[in-house]
C-alpha positions, 0 to 999 in steps of 0.5 A: 557961326558955331563950329560943328563938333563932328567937323571939328573932330574930323579936322583935328583927326588929320593931325597925327598925335603920339599916344600915351598911357596915363596911370594912377595908383590910388589906395585900392587899385590902378586906374589908366587911360589912353591919352593923345592930347599931350605936350611938352610945356617946359624943360626947366622945370620939366613940365608936360600937359595932358588933356583928360575928360573932365567928368572921367574917373582918371581925372578924378583919381589924379586930382585926389592922388596927385601923381601919375605915370605917363608912358609914351607908347610904342607901335606894339602897344596898339592893343593896349591903347585900345583897351584903355580908351574904352569906357567901363574898363577893369583894373589897369593891372588886369588889362596889362596881364601879358604886357611887361610893366614896372612901377615908377619910383615916385608915384608908384604908378604903372609904366610899361617897360617897352614904351618909347619913354616913361615919365614919373609925374606929380600933378602941378595943377588942373586947368578947366578947358570945356569938357576936359581938364588940362593936367599940368604935370611936373616930371620927377623922373624919366624911368625908361627911354627907348629911342629906337622903339617905333612910336604909336600914333593916332591919325584919322581915327586909327592907330598907325606907326611912324610911316602912317601905316595902320596897325591892327586893332582888336 
């Protein structure tokens, strides 16, 4: 029996997921997207995997450029996560006008200075997975680490803090 897509999404929405911002700098501009499908793959070599919409522009640019920044967002970044999760967004720099950020040393991608952690990554490979691709990323640098920062989570379609308390969305 086929699984209903709405029921599938609702079931997985019960699983709290960390929220990250993936950014890519191409020759013209900065592109970014909010991602919640992130997992550690290997410690040696350091690899993470990120799920991206296959037909989305961030996946296209990542494949072309071959490197990115990945910021693990703090609870204070709920508005940033919302901005980068909607379609038809402007430049990443425009969406981050009031948010402190820097550039990762290898990829030159934007990473937020107030994130829980920031990773500078090189694309290892893309794996097709239904309507998404899984980007396996080799971590080349950890450029920010704030272990005391409160993480941003997504649970049941809402941004929450580590206690499960909802955060304000724009």
